C-alpha positions in Angstrom: -13.7 -0.2 22.0 -11.1 2.4 23.1 -8.7 1.8 26.0 -9.6 4.9 28.0 -6.0 5.7 29.0 -5.4 8.1 31.8 -4.4 11.7 30.9 -0.9 11.1 32.3 -0.4 8.2 29.8 -1.8 10.3 26.9 0.6 13.1 27.7 3.6 10.7 27.8 2.6 9.3 24.4 2.4 12.8 22.9 6.0 13.4 24.1 7.2 10.1 22.7 5.8 10.7 19.2 7.0 14.3 19.1 10.7 13.5 19.6 13.0 12.4 16.8 15.9 11.2 19.0 15.8 7.4 19.2 17.3 7.2 22.7 14.9 9.7 24.1 11.9 8.1 22.3 12.8 4.8 23.7 12.9 6.2 27.2 9.6 7.9 26.8 7.9 4.8 25.3 9.0 2.8 28.3 7.6 5.5 30.6 4.4 5.4 28.6 4.2 1.6 28.8 4.4 1.9 32.6 1.8 4.6 32.8 -1.3 2.7 31.9 -3.1 -0.3 33.5 -2.6 -3.7 31.8 -5.8 -5.8 31.1 -7.5 -7.6 28.3 -8.6 -4.3 26.7 -5.1 -3.0 26.4 -3.6 -6.3 25.1 -3.1 -5.0 21.5 -1.7 -1.7 22.7 0.8 -3.5 25.0 2.0 -5.6 22.1 2.3 -2.6 19.8 4.3 -0.6 22.3 6.5 -3.6 23.1 7.3 -4.0 19.4 8.1 -0.3 19.1 10.4 -0.5 22.1 12.1 -3.6 20.7 12.6 -1.9 17.3 14.2 1.1 18.9 16.5 -1.0 21.0 17.6 -2.9 17.9 18.1 0.4 16.1 20.3 1.8 18.9 22.2 -1.5 19.1 22.9 -1.2 15.3 24.2 2.3 15.7 26.4 1.2 18.6 27.7 -1.8 16.6 28.5 0.4 13.6 30.5 2.8 15.8 32.5 -0.1 17.3 33.2 -1.4 13.8 32.0 -4.9 14.7 29.7 -7.1 12.8 26.6 -9.0 14.0 23.7 -10.7 12.3 20.8 -8.4 11.9 17.2 -9.6 11.2 16.7 -6.8 8.8 16.3 -7.1 5.0 16.8 -3.7 3.3 14.4 -2.7 0.5 15.8 -3.0 -3.0 14.2 -2.7 -6.4 12.3 -5.9 -6.1 8.8 -6.3 -4.6 9.1 -8.0 -1.2 6.7 -10.7 -0.2 6.8 -12.4 3.2 5.8 -16.1 3.1 3.8 -17.1 6.1 2.8 -20.7 7.0 3.9 -23.6 9.1 7.6 -24.1 8.9 7.5 -27.2 6.7 4.8 -25.8 4.3 6.5 -22.5 4.0 9.9 -24.0 3.2 8.4 -26.5 0.7 6.6 -23.8 -1.3 9.5 -21.4 -1.0 11.8 -24.0 -2.6 9.3 -24.7 -5.3 8.9 -21.0 -6.3 12.6 -20.1 -6.1 14.3 -23.4 -7.2 16.4 -23.3 -4.0 17.0 -26.1 -1.5 16.4 -24.5 1.8 16.7 -26.7 4.9 14.2 -26.5 7.8 16.8 -25.1 10.3 18.1 -22.3 8.1 15.3 -19.7 8.5 15.6 -20.1 12.2 19.3 -19.0 12.1 19.2 -16.0 9.8 16.9 -14.0 7.5 16.3 -16.1 4.4 15.2 -14.9 1.0 15.0 -16.0 -2.6 13.7 -14.7 -5.9 10.5 -15.9 -7.7 9.9 -14.8 -11.3 6.6 -14.8 -13.2 4.8 -12.5 -15.6 8.1 -10.7 -16.4 8.3 -9.6 -12.8 10.8 -10.7 -10.1 9.6 -10.9 -6.5 11.9 -11.2 -3.4 10.4 -13.9 -1.2 11.2 -13.7 2.6 10.7 -16.7 4.8 8.6 -15.7 7.8 6.8 -18.8 9.1 4.2 -18.8 11.9 4.5 -22.0 13.8 3.8 -22.5 17.5 6.8 -24.8 17.7 9.0 -21.8 17.0 10.1 -19.7 20.0 8.3 -16.4 20.7 11.6 -14.5 20.2 11.9 -15.9 16.6 8.2 -15.3 15.8 8.7 -11.7 16.7 11.5 -11.5 14.2 9.4 -13.1 11.5 6.5 -10.8 12.1 8.9 -7.8 11.9 10.0 -9.1 8.5 6.3 -9.4 7.4 5.6 -5.8 8.7 8.4 -4.4 6.4 7.4 -6.4 3.3 5.2 -5.1 0.5 2.7 -7.9 0.8 2.1 -11.2 2.5 1.6 -14.7 1.2 0.0 -17.2 3.5 0.5 -20.8 2.4 -1.9 -23.5 3.5 -1.5 -27.2 2.7 -2.9 -29.8 5.1 -3.3 -27.4 8.0 -6.7 -27.1 9.8 -8.8 -24.0 9.2 -8.1 -23.0 12.8 -4.5 -22.4 11.7 -5.6 -19.6 9.4 -7.6 -18.1 12.3 -4.4 -18.2 14.5 -2.4 -16.4 11.8 -5.0 -13.7 11.6 -5.2 -13.3 15.4 -1.3 -13.2 15.6 -1.2 -10.3 13.1 -4.1 -8.6 14.9 -2.3 -8.9 18.2 0.5 -6.9 16.5 -1.9 -4.3 15.2 -1.6 -5.5 11.6 -4.7 -6.0 9.4 -4.3 -8.6 6.7 -7.9 -9.0 5.7 -8.9 -5.6 4.4 -8.4 -3.8 1.1 -8.1 -0.4 2.6 -7.5 1.0 6.1 -10.5 2.1 8.1 -8.7 5.1 9.5 -5.5 6.9 8.4 -3.9 9.7 10.5 -1.4 11.9 8.6 0.4 14.5 10.7 0.7 18.0 9.3 2.7 21.0 10.4 -0.4 23.2 10.6 -4.1 23.5 9.7 -5.6 21.9 12.8 -7.3 18.5 12.7 -9.2 18.0 9.4 -11.6 15.0 8.8 -11.9 13.5 5.4 -14.9 11.1 5.0 -17.6 10.3 7.4 -18.5 7.6 9.9 -21.8 6.0 10.8 -20.6 5.4 14.4 -19.0 8.7 15.5 -19.2 12.3 14.4 -16.3 14.6 13.5 -16.4 16.4 16.9 -15.9 13.1 18.8 -13.0 12.2 16.6 -11.3 15.6 16.9 -11.8 15.6 20.7 -10.4 12.1 21.0 -7.3 12.9 18.9 -6.8 16.2 20.7 -6.7 14.4 24.0 -3.4 12.9 22.9 -2.0 16.4 22.4 -2.2 16.2 18.6 -3.1 19.6 17.2 -2.5 19.2 13.4 -3.4 16.2 11.3 -5.5 14.9 8.4 -7.7 12.1 9.5 -9.2 9.9 6.7 -12.1 7.8 7.9 -14.6 5.3 6.4 -18.3 4.8 7.0 -17.7 1.7 9.2 -14.9 3.2 11.3 -15.3 4.0 15.0 -13.2 5.5 17.8 -11.5 2.2 18.4 -10.2 2.3 14.8 -9.0 5.9 15.3 -7.1 4.8 18.4 -5.6 1.8 16.6 -4.4 4.1 13.8 -3.0 6.4 16.4 -0.9 3.6 17.9 0.4 2.5 14.5 -2.1 0.0 13.1 -0.9 -1.1 9.7 -2.7 -2.7 6.7 -0.8 -5.4 4.8 -2.4 -6.9 1.7 -2.4 -10.7 2.0 -3.1 -13.6 -0.3 -4.0 -17.0 1.0 -2.6 -19.7 -1.3 -4.1 -23.1 -0.8 -2.2 -26.1 -2.1 -5.3 -28.3 -2.0 -8.8 -27.9 -3.5 -11.8 -27.8 -1.2 -12.7 -25.5 1.7 -12.5 -22.5 -0.6 -15.8 -20.9 0.7 -14.6 -21.4 4.3 -11.2 -19.9 3.5 -12.7 -16.9 1.8 -14.8 -16.2 4.8 -11.6 -15.8 6.8 -9.4 -14.1 4.1 -11.2 -12.9 1.0 -8.3 -13.2 -1.4 -7.7 -17.0 -1.9 -6.1 -18.7 -4.8 -5.7 -22.5 -5.3 -2.3 -23.4 -6.6 -2.5 -26.7 -8.4 -1.8 -28.1 -11.9 -4.3 -25.6 -13.4 -2.2 -22.6 -12.5 1.4 -21.6 -13.1 3.9 -19.0 -11.8 2.8 -16.4 -14.4 -0.8 -16.8 -13.1 0.4 -16.4 -9.5 2.5 -13.4 -10.3 -0.4 -11.7 -12.1 -2.7 -12.4 -9.2 -0.2 -10.9 -6.7 0.2 -7.7 -8.8 -3.6 -7.4 -9.0 -3.9 -7.8 -5.2 -1.2 -5.2 -4.6 -2.8 -2.7 -7.0 0.2 -2.7 -9.3 0.7 -2.8 -13.1 3.6 -3.5 -15.5 4.7 -0.7 -17.9 7.3 -1.5 -20.6 9.6 1.4 -21.8 11.3 1.8 -25.2 13.5 4.2 -27.1 12.6 5.4 -30.6 12.9 2.6 -33.2 14.0 0.2 -30.4 12.5 -2.9 -29.0 10.8 -2.6 -25.5 12.9 -3.3 -22.5 12.3 -6.9 -21.2 12.1 -5.7 -17.6 8.9 -3.6 -17.0 8.5 -0.8 -14.5 6.1 -1.6 -11.7 3.7 1.2 -11.2 0.5 1.8 -9.1 -2.8 1.1 -10.9 -4.0 4.4 -12.4 -0.5 5.6 -13.2 -0.3 8.2 -15.9 2.4 8.9 -18.6 4.0 11.7 -16.5 4.2 9.3 -13.5 6.4 6.9 -15.6 8.6 9.8 -16.7 9.1 10.9 -13.0 9.8 7.3 -12.1 12.6 7.2 -14.6 14.2 10.6 -14.1 13.0 14.0 -12.9 14.4 15.7 -16.0 12.4 13.4 -18.2 9.2 14.6 -16.5 10.4 18.2 -16.5 11.0 18.3 -20.3 8.1 16.0 -21.1 6.6 16.8 -24.5 4.4 13.8 -25.3 4.5 10.0 -25.3 3.6 7.2 -27.6 1.8 4.2 -26.1 1.3 0.7 -27.5 -1.5 -1.4 -26.0 -1.5 -5.2 -26.1 -2.5 -6.6 -29.5 -2.1 -3.2 -31.2 0.5 -2.6 -33.9 0.3 1.2 -34.0 1.1 3.3 -31.1 -1.1 6.3 -30.0 0.3 9.7 -29.2 -0.7 10.8 -25.7 -0.2 13.6 -23.2 0.9 13.7 -19.6 -2.4 12.7 -18.0 -3.0 9.6 -20.2 -3.8 6.7 -17.8 -1.8 3.5 -18.5 -2.9 -0.1 -18.3 -1.1 -3.3 -17.4 1.2 -4.4 -20.2 1.3 -1.0 -22.0 4.6 0.0 -23.8 5.5 3.6 -23.6 8.0 5.8 -25.5 8.6 9.2 -24.0 9.6 12.3 -26.0 11.0 15.4 -24.5 11.6 19.0 -25.7 15.3 18.3 -25.7 15.6 14.8 -27.2 14.1 11.4 -27.6 14.4 9.4 -24.4 16.2 6.1 -24.8 16.1 3.5 -22.0 
């Protein structure tokens, strides 16, 4: 169901998303927030705009702090080379499982004072774990910081021990309230702004035709965009995407057996972590859920690097070359690929699709590439 905002509000939103200046955008978002009626139907929109306002206020404060040369604690964890996973659960369960995976000895009060992270290794891959508990005993202010950490992570791990099934429902509702989908494998609607070309629809919906979608998006003064839709999408999904709806792939880890069917009805991707599974199994499952594969590189007559590259499933030989260095892709001649269990490598071209665990040796027109 769409929120049916007044034209004045839509015009203000169009102004807000068009500007690149943070201070001006903040001012326009506040005006937009004040321009539409508040009721049950606009609850998610209100939360989304509040989050964007808070994020801009923090950004402007960071800019001001840097100019003054002062230091202050920021609830921001910058992206590095490692995959980031936000760990969500009750405070005690999250900390207990975090300590188990990282080998640290985090105390219950520490995540409430500062952003807390550690490293978990399995399947030759290192993951950066971020503590982001959802617990009603924690203040709303802190919960907002934790969900912000989850929003910026590559994926989400929800940890369940003795908690009731209703706790999982609360977690899902909390993310939904913040316009974050943690249950799906793909977004129902994606809106990609373009400099020209008008509004182009890719896909089709069983619930609304292209004209309705184009008219709806145009009412927000958007003239150029690619809109990707699925068969089960509707105008409500288009509006959610317009206001920044995000998909975050999540895994529910249950520390106890039982209730699996009930849990899968809530979040399809469930894994039981007990004596039958180890860290390698868990890491493999995480990569599969995120649609990622490990590719090992090597130089001629050298052993493969121990640390693999993490690539999207379906990556080709040329994608690996581009990941390493643009010149390696530019002068790509051919590659040699070794698959698991095979002693002899196979010569392949740019478009050869790689699989998890493959080892690749890239040759160029200029020289043999060595890692």
